[in-house]
C-alpha positions in Angstrom: 11.1 -41.7 2.6 10.1 -40.5 -0.8 13.0 -38.7 -2.5 10.7 -36.8 -4.8 9.7 -33.2 -3.9 6.9 -31.2 -5.4 8.7 -28.2 -6.7 7.2 -24.7 -6.3 5.3 -23.5 -9.4 6.4 -20.3 -11.2 3.5 -18.4 -9.6 4.5 -19.7 -6.1 8.0 -18.6 -6.7 6.8 -15.2 -7.9 4.6 -14.9 -4.8 7.4 -16.0 -2.5 9.9 -13.6 -4.0 7.3 -10.8 -3.7 6.8 -11.6 -0.1 10.5 -11.5 0.7 11.6 -8.5 -1.4 8.7 -6.2 -2.4 9.0 -4.2 0.8 12.7 -3.4 0.1 12.0 -1.6 -3.2 12.9 0.8 -4.6 16.2 0.7 -2.6 16.8 -2.9 -3.5 15.4 -4.1 -6.8 15.9 -7.0 -9.2 15.0 -9.8 -6.7 11.4 -10.2 -7.7 10.0 -12.1 -10.7 8.2 -9.4 -12.6 6.0 -9.8 -15.7 8.0 -9.1 -18.8 7.2 -7.8 -22.3 10.0 -9.4 -24.4 9.0 -9.1 -28.0 9.2 -12.2 -30.2 11.3 -10.3 -32.8 14.0 -9.8 -30.1 14.1 -13.5 -29.6 14.3 -14.1 -33.4 17.1 -11.5 -33.7 19.0 -13.3 -30.8 18.6 -16.7 -32.5 19.8 -15.2 -35.8 22.8 -13.5 -34.2 23.9 -16.6 -32.3 22.9 -19.1 -35.0 20.7 -21.1 -32.6 17.2 -22.1 -31.9 16.1 -21.6 -28.3 14.3 -24.4 -26.5 10.6 -23.6 -26.2 10.5 -23.7 -22.3 13.3 -21.2 -22.2 11.6 -19.0 -24.8 8.3 -19.0 -22.9 9.8 -18.1 -19.5 12.0 -15.3 -20.7 9.1 -13.9 -22.8 6.6 -14.0 -19.8 9.0 -12.6 -17.2 11.6 -9.9 -17.0 14.9 -11.8 -16.7 16.8 -8.6 -17.6 16.6 -7.5 -14.0 16.5 -10.7 -12.0 18.7 -12.3 -9.4 17.5 -15.3 -7.4 19.7 -16.3 -4.6 23.3 -16.3 -5.9 22.1 -16.7 -9.6 22.0 -13.5 -11.6 20.3 -13.4 -15.0 20.5 -9.7 -15.7 21.1 -6.2 -14.2 18.6 -3.6 -15.4 18.9 -4.5 -19.0 17.1 -6.1 -22.0 17.8 -9.8 -21.4 18.3 -10.6 -25.1 21.0 -7.9 -25.1 22.6 -9.5 -22.1 22.5 -13.0 -23.7 24.1 -11.5 -26.8 26.9 -9.9 -24.8 27.5 -13.0 -22.7 27.7 -15.2 -25.8 29.7 -13.0 -28.1 31.9 -10.7 -26.0 32.5 -12.6 -22.7 34.2 -15.6 -24.5 33.4 -18.0 -21.6 34.5 -20.8 -24.0 38.1 -19.6 -24.4 39.8 -19.2 -27.7 38.1 -20.1 -31.0 34.5 -20.2 -31.9 31.7 -20.5 -29.4 30.4 -24.1 -29.1 27.5 -24.3 -31.5 24.8 -25.5 -29.2 25.9 -23.9 -25.9 25.0 -20.5 -24.5 25.5 -18.9 -21.1 22.2 -17.7 -19.6 23.1 -16.7 -16.1 26.0 -16.3 -13.7 26.7 -17.3 -10.1 30.2 -17.2 -8.5 31.8 -19.6 -9.2 29.4 -21.1 -11.7 28.2 -19.9 -15.1 24.8 -21.3 -16.0 24.8 -22.8 -19.4 21.9 -23.9 -21.7 22.5 -26.6 -24.3 20.0 -25.4 -27.0 20.1 -28.8 -28.7 19.0 -31.0 -25.8 17.5 -28.2 -23.6 19.7 -29.4 -20.7 21.0 -26.8 -18.2 24.6 -27.1 -17.0 26.8 -25.5 -14.4 30.3 -24.5 -15.6 33.1 -23.7 -13.2 35.1 -21.1 -15.2 38.4 -22.5 -13.9 37.5 -26.0 -15.3 36.0 -24.8 -18.6 32.8 -25.7 -20.4 34.0 -29.1 -21.4 33.7 -30.1 -17.7 30.3 -28.5 -17.2 27.9 -30.7 -15.2 24.2 -31.4 -15.8 22.1 -29.5 -13.2 18.6 -29.8 -14.8 16.9 -31.6 -17.6 15.5 -28.3 -19.0 15.3 -24.6 -18.2 11.8 -24.8 -16.7 13.0 -27.5 -14.3 16.1 -25.5 -13.4 14.1 -22.4 -12.7 11.6 -24.3 -10.5 14.5 -26.0 -8.7 16.3 -22.6 -8.2 13.2 -20.9 -6.9 12.3 -23.8 -4.6 15.8 -23.9 -3.2 16.1 -20.2 -2.5 12.6 -20.0 -0.9 12.7 -23.2 1.2 16.4 -23.4 2.2 15.9 -21.4 5.4 12.7 -23.4 6.3 14.4 -26.8 6.5 16.8 -28.3 9.1 18.3 -30.8 6.6 19.5 -28.7 3.7 21.5 -31.6 2.2 18.4 -33.7 2.0 16.4 -30.8 0.4 19.2 -30.4 -2.2 19.2 -34.1 -2.9 15.4 -34.1 -3.4 15.5 -31.1 -5.7 18.4 -32.6 -7.7 16.4 -35.9 -8.1 13.2 -34.1 -9.1 14.8 -32.0 -11.9 17.2 -34.6 -13.3 20.5 -33.2 -12.0 23.8 -35.1 -12.0 25.5 -32.5 -9.8 24.5 -32.5 -6.2 27.4 -30.1 -5.4 25.7 -27.3 -7.3 22.4 -27.7 -5.4 24.3 -27.9 -2.0 26.1 -24.7 -3.0 22.7 -23.0 -3.5 21.6 -24.1 0.0 24.1 -21.7 1.7 
């Protein structure tokens, strides 16, 4: 059997989340991928404040969609906020790295109990960090943010439509360049 899986596109993820959650609004919001209006000056300010350069795929997605009010499955990007403000707070005040200075090329971009979702702005890789183990032991979960997001959306939208969740997790992990099958199995719950 071919271990590769065509991941859902961003528009397919958006349509799938709309189908599942649109009828629950306004009582339950933040579960749909809505169009955003993040200004490029906000991204430039964030880069300046954190002394980083954001990978282009990350920049494009967070500019096009509202990550400031988005939770997909167990992964939360933001709660009714400006996503750049959330990123600034996560990477200056939360101190996920422990004592000392924040690692130069690493930022936290989302949270999911027990994992923090990290972005290596140098390589573009996305990692999962267990807070109890620290960022030094973070594991590669996607080759880049666009792949991570496609894997996340595909997982959440297809996990209840498959009988073999472990196989689906393995296929998604293979497709997006993940070294951490445990993370993708966790998302299948």
